[in-house]
C-alpha positions as CSV (number, residue, x, y, z in Angstrom):
1,M,20.8,-15.9,-18.7
2,I,22.8,-12.1,-18.4
3,L,24.5,-11.2,-15.9
4,A,21.7,-8.6,-14.7
5,D,19.1,-11.4,-14.7
6,K,21.2,-12.9,-12.3
7,I,21.8,-10.7,-9.9
8,I,18.3,-10.1,-9.7
9,E,17.4,-13.8,-9.4
10,N,19.8,-14.3,-6.3
11,R,18.9,-11.2,-4.8
12,K,15.3,-12.2,-4.7
13,K,16.3,-15.6,-3.7
14,N,17.6,-14.1,-0.5
15,G,14.7,-11.6,0.3
16,W,17.0,-8.7,-0.2
17,S,15.8,-5.3,-1.6
18,Q,18.3,-3.5,-3.7
19,E,19.5,-1.2,-0.8
20,D,20.1,-4.8,1.1
21,L,22.4,-6.0,-1.5
22,A,23.9,-2.6,-1.7
23,D,24.7,-2.6,2.0
24,K,26.3,-6.0,1.4
25,L,28.6,-4.8,-1.4
26,G,29.2,-1.5,-0.2
27,V,28.0,0.4,-3.0
28,S,24.8,2.8,-3.8
29,R,21.3,1.4,-4.7
30,Q,21.5,3.5,-7.7
31,S,24.4,1.1,-8.8
32,V,22.6,-2.0,-7.9
33,S,19.9,-0.7,-9.9
34,K,22.0,0.2,-12.8
35,W,23.6,-3.5,-12.7
36,E,20.1,-5.0,-12.6
37,G,19.0,-2.7,-15.7
38,A,22.0,-3.7,-17.6
39,Q,22.8,-0.2,-17.7
40,A,26.4,-1.0,-16.1
41,V,28.8,-3.7,-15.3
42,P,30.3,-4.1,-12.0
43,D,33.9,-4.6,-12.0
44,M,35.6,-7.7,-11.2
45,K,36.1,-7.1,-7.7
46,K,32.5,-6.5,-6.8
47,I,31.5,-9.6,-8.9
48,I,34.0,-11.6,-6.5
49,Q,32.2,-10.2,-3.9
50,M,28.7,-10.9,-5.0
51,S,30.0,-14.3,-5.7
52,E,30.4,-14.8,-1.8
53,V,27.5,-13.0,-0.8
54,F,25.3,-14.8,-3.1
55,G,27.2,-18.4,-2.5
56,V,28.0,-19.1,-6.0
57,S,31.0,-19.1,-8.3
58,T,32.2,-16.2,-11.0
59,D,31.9,-18.6,-13.5
60,Y,28.0,-18.7,-12.7
61,L,28.1,-15.0,-12.7
62,L,30.0,-14.0,-15.7
63,R,29.3,-16.7,-18.2
64,D,25.7,-16.2,-19.9
65,E,25.3,-20.0,-21.2
66,I,25.6,-21.2,-17.4
67,E,21.7,-20.8,-16.2
68,T,22.1,-22.0,-12.6
69,A,24.7,-22.0,-9.9
70,D,25.3,-25.4,-9.9
71,G,25.4,-25.9,-13.8
72,S,21.9,-28.3,-13.8
73,E,18.9,-27.6,-15.6
74,N,16.9,-26.7,-12.7
75,P,16.7,-23.7,-11.2
76,P,17.9,-24.1,-7.1
77,I,15.0,-23.3,-4.5
78,E,16.2,-21.8,-1.6
79,S,15.6,-23.6,1.7
80,G,12.5,-23.0,3.7
81,L,10.5,-21.0,1.1
82,E,7.7,-21.9,-1.3
83,D,8.3,-24.2,-4.0
84,A,6.7,-22.5,-6.6
85,V,8.4,-19.8,-8.6
86,R,5.9,-18.2,-11.2
87,S,7.2,-16.7,-14.2
88,V,5.7,-13.0,-15.7
89,S,5.6,-12.1,-18.9
90,L,5.8,-8.5,-20.2
91,E,2.1,-8.6,-21.1
92,E,1.1,-10.0,-17.9
93,A,3.2,-7.1,-16.0
94,N,1.2,-4.3,-18.2
95,A,-2.0,-5.9,-18.1
96,F,-1.6,-6.2,-13.8
97,L,-0.2,-2.3,-14.0
98,E,-3.3,-1.2,-15.5
99,H,-5.4,-3.3,-13.1
100,N,-3.6,-2.1,-10.4
101,R,-4.1,1.5,-11.2
102,K,-8.1,1.0,-11.5
103,A,-7.9,-1.2,-8.2
104,A,-6.0,1.5,-6.3
105,S,-8.9,4.3,-7.9
106,M,-11.4,1.9,-6.2
107,I,-10.2,1.1,-3.1
108,S,-9.0,4.6,-2.3
109,T,-12.6,5.7,-2.9
110,G,-14.2,3.1,-0.8
111,V,-12.1,4.0,2.0
112,M,-13.0,7.5,1.4
113,L,-16.8,6.8,1.6
114,C,-16.4,5.0,4.8
115,I,-14.5,8.1,6.7
116,F,-17.4,10.5,4.8
117,S,-20.2,8.2,5.5
118,P,-21.4,10.0,9.1
119,V,-21.3,13.8,7.3
120,I,-24.9,13.3,6.4
121,L,-25.9,11.8,10.3
122,I,-24.0,14.7,11.9
123,L,-25.3,17.2,9.8
124,L,-28.9,16.1,10.0
125,G,-28.9,15.3,13.6
126,G,-27.7,18.5,14.3
127,L,-29.8,20.4,12.2
128,A,-32.8,18.9,13.9
129,E,-31.5,19.9,17.4
130,I,-30.9,23.4,16.7
131,G,-34.3,23.7,15.1
132,M,-33.2,24.6,11.7
133,I,-35.0,21.5,10.0
134,S,-38.3,20.6,10.8
135,L,-37.5,17.3,11.9
136,Q,-37.4,15.3,15.0
137,H,-34.2,14.8,16.5
138,E,-34.8,11.1,16.4
139,I,-36.0,10.7,13.2
140,A,-33.2,12.6,11.5
141,E,-30.8,10.6,13.2
142,M,-32.5,7.6,11.9
143,G,-32.8,9.2,8.4
144,G,-28.6,9.8,8.7
145,T,-27.9,6.5,9.8
146,V,-29.9,4.9,6.7
147,I,-27.9,7.0,4.8
148,L,-24.5,6.5,6.5
149,L,-25.3,2.3,6.2
150,M,-26.0,2.8,2.1
151,I,-22.8,4.6,1.8
152,V,-20.7,1.9,4.0
153,A,-22.6,-0.7,1.9
154,C,-21.3,1.1,-1.4
155,A,-18.1,1.2,0.0
156,V,-17.9,-2.6,1.1
157,A,-19.3,-3.5,-2.5
158,I,-16.1,-1.4,-4.0
159,F,-13.9,-3.6,-2.0
160,L,-15.4,-7.1,-2.7
161,M,-15.8,-5.8,-6.7
162,A,-11.7,-4.5,-6.2
163,G,-10.8,-8.3,-4.5
164,M,-12.9,-10.1,-7.4
165,R,-10.9,-8.3,-10.1
166,G,-7.6,-9.1,-8.8
167,K,-7.7,-12.3,-8.0
168,Q,-5.7,-13.7,-10.9
169,Y,-3.0,-11.7,-9.6
170,E,-3.0,-12.7,-6.1
171,Y,0.0,-14.9,-7.1
172,L,2.0,-11.7,-6.8
173,E,1.7,-11.2,-3.5
174,N,2.1,-15.0,-2.2
175,T,4.1,-16.9,-4.8
176,Y,7.8,-16.2,-5.4
177,I,8.1,-14.3,-9.2
178,D,10.6,-14.8,-12.1
179,T,10.2,-11.9,-14.6
180,E,11.2,-12.4,-18.1
181,Y,13.3,-10.5,-19.9
182,G,12.7,-6.9,-20.2
183,V,10.0,-6.8,-17.3
184,S,12.0,-5.4,-14.8
185,G,13.3,-2.3,-17.3
186,M,9.8,-1.3,-17.9
187,V,8.6,-1.3,-14.4
188,K,11.4,0.6,-13.4
189,E,10.9,3.2,-16.1
190,R,7.3,3.7,-15.1
191,R,7.7,3.6,-11.5
192,A,10.3,6.3,-12.0
193,E,8.0,8.3,-14.1
194,Y,5.4,8.1,-11.4
195,A,7.5,8.8,-8.7
196,G,6.8,12.9,-8.8
197,T,3.0,11.7,-8.8
198,H,3.6,9.6,-6.1
199,S,5.4,12.3,-3.9
200,R,2.8,14.8,-4.6
201,R,-0.2,12.8,-3.7
202,L,1.6,11.7,-0.2
203,I,2.6,15.0,0.5
204,I,-1.1,16.6,-0.5
205,G,-3.0,13.7,1.3
206,I,-0.7,14.1,4.8
207,M,-0.9,17.8,4.7
208,L,-4.8,17.6,4.4
209,C,-5.1,15.2,7.2
210,V,-3.2,17.4,9.4
211,V,-5.1,20.8,8.9
212,S,-8.1,19.2,8.9
213,A,-8.9,20.2,12.3
214,I,-8.5,23.8,11.4
215,P,-11.9,24.5,10.1
216,L,-13.4,23.0,13.0
217,L,-11.3,25.5,15.6
218,I,-12.3,28.6,13.2
219,M,-15.8,27.4,13.3
220,S,-15.5,26.6,17.1
221,I,-14.3,30.2,17.7
222,V,-16.7,32.1,15.8
223,H,-19.4,30.2,17.5
224,Y,-18.5,31.4,20.8
225,S,-17.9,35.1,19.4
226,N,-21.6,35.0,17.9
227,N,-23.2,31.8,19.5
228,T,-23.9,30.2,16.2
229,D,-24.6,26.8,16.6
230,L,-24.8,25.8,12.7
231,L,-21.0,26.7,12.4
232,P,-19.7,23.6,14.7
233,L,-21.6,21.1,12.4
234,I,-20.1,22.6,9.4
235,G,-16.7,22.3,11.3
236,V,-17.3,18.9,11.7
237,A,-18.3,18.1,8.3
238,L,-15.3,20.0,6.8
239,L,-12.8,18.0,9.1
240,L,-14.7,14.5,7.9
241,T,-14.2,15.9,4.2
242,S,-10.9,16.9,4.4
243,V,-9.2,13.6,6.1
244,A,-11.6,11.6,3.5
245,V,-10.0,13.4,0.6
246,G,-6.6,13.3,2.5
247,V,-6.7,9.4,3.2
248,K,-7.6,8.6,-0.3
249,L,-4.6,10.1,-1.9
250,I,-2.5,8.4,0.6
251,V,-4.2,5.0,-0.2
252,L,-4.4,5.9,-4.1
253,T,-0.8,6.7,-4.3
254,C,0.5,3.9,-1.9
255,I,-1.0,1.4,-3.9
256,R,-0.1,2.4,-6.7
257,Q,3.5,2.6,-5.8
258,G,2.6,-1.1,-4.2
259,G,2.0,-2.2,-7.7
260,Y,5.5,-1.4,-9.0
261,D,7.1,-2.9,-5.9
262,K,5.0,-6.3,-6.2
263,L,6.5,-6.9,-9.8
264,L,10.1,-5.9,-8.6
265,E,9.9,-7.7,-5.4
266,E,11.0,-5.0,-3.4
267,G,9.5,-2.6,-0.4
268,D,7.2,-4.7,1.1
269,Y,6.8,-7.5,-1.4
270,T,10.5,-9.0,-1.0
271,R,10.1,-12.7,-0.5
272,L,10.3,-12.4,3.0
273,G,7.6,-9.6,2.8
274,K,5.4,-11.8,1.2
275,K,5.6,-14.3,3.9
276,A,4.6,-11.1,6.6
277,G,1.9,-9.6,4.2
278,K,-0.1,-13.2,4.3
279,Y,-1.8,-11.6,7.6
280,D,-2.5,-8.2,6.2
281,G,-6.2,-8.7,5.5
282,V,-6.8,-9.9,8.8
283,Y,-5.1,-6.7,10.1
284,W,-7.2,-4.3,8.3
285,A,-10.7,-6.0,8.7
286,V,-9.8,-5.8,12.8
287,V,-9.4,-2.0,11.8
288,L,-12.6,-1.4,9.9
289,A,-14.5,-3.5,12.7
290,V,-12.8,-1.3,15.4
291,Y,-13.8,1.7,13.6
292,L,-17.5,0.9,13.1
293,G,-17.9,-0.5,16.5
294,W,-16.1,2.6,17.9
295,S,-18.2,4.7,16.1
296,F,-21.7,3.0,16.5
297,V,-21.3,2.8,20.1
298,N,-20.4,6.1,20.8
299,M,-21.7,7.9,18.0
300,A,-18.6,10.2,18.0
301,W,-18.3,10.1,14.1
302,E,-16.2,13.3,14.5
303,Y,-13.3,11.6,16.6
304,T,-13.5,8.1,15.3
305,W,-11.6,8.8,11.9
306,I,-8.5,8.8,13.9
307,V,-8.5,4.9,13.9
308,W,-7.5,5.2,10.1
309,P,-4.0,7.4,10.5
310,I,-3.3,5.5,13.4
311,A,-4.0,2.1,12.0
312,G,-1.7,3.3,8.8
313,V,1.1,3.9,11.3
314,L,0.8,0.8,13.5
315,Y,0.8,-1.3,9.9
316,A,4.5,-0.4,9.2
317,A,5.3,-2.1,12.7
318,F,3.3,-4.8,12.4
319,H,4.7,-5.8,9.1
320,E,8.2,-5.4,10.7
321,V,7.0,-7.4,13.9
322,M,5.9,-10.2,11.3
323,K,9.1,-10.0,9.2
324,A,11.1,-10.3,12.0
325,I,8.9,-13.6,13.0
326,Y,10.0,-15.4,9.7
327,R,13.1,-14.1,10.0
328,S,14.0,-15.6,12.8
329,R,12.1,-18.9,11.7
330,V,14.4,-19.4,8.7
């Protein structure tokens, strides 16, 4: 095992990101990235520091023929962590990244449908109320509700399908992994290629959510000037559409980025982060229940979309709290 692989292995065993290790060694994250990609070799002073930080000998770090820190054939397992460490081949990594790309598209589309689902209900109910369509208000609302439930059902089906297809890769989220030679370099290269697209999608998605209220404000101003009841309805529809597209872009790119982090055990998928992530499914199930419950009880679909961006912000805090809890137990 070469030095680059030993640095990766020991960093992951401690649940550290590249930035965490860089802070401990007093270097930049880029330096650690180059060491792990075998693009550069740390000087002797840094190797001595690493031996102290990892609790291993300098012989272990420098001599390729020594596979484990204690010189035995079996790799040491960190106390308090899962015993299973699964090896990931280059073929498996490529297959997962392709699956993750498709899953990102599916899941983000499902989220978009959930947010967009009340648009038809709002338009039908509003048009019937102002007399622009020849339907009773109650019938229009019932028809809109049926369409809403059908759209939500499609979204749920998409979530279930994506979940079933991704079942074979669940180990990346709940098992410690050891990537085979060449995998880390390939993943880092593809992540670097995607970095520009990730930034653009994230920025556009956030901007669409921020400016989503502008059409509604404009339509409301025109409505008060011309007394046209149709315009506020159009404004609400445009607001929800803008939010739906914006959130889709955010979810899409975050899942894509998360796929690279899973293989590298970085970001939210460090070994400590995997422990904290066990309750993510429960968190998002509660968010969906709150969104649908609040929306159906108050029928204020033009406002309840705010649950999603708030949940996204609170998720970061929730994840950090769970990490702190698990960190205190180690």
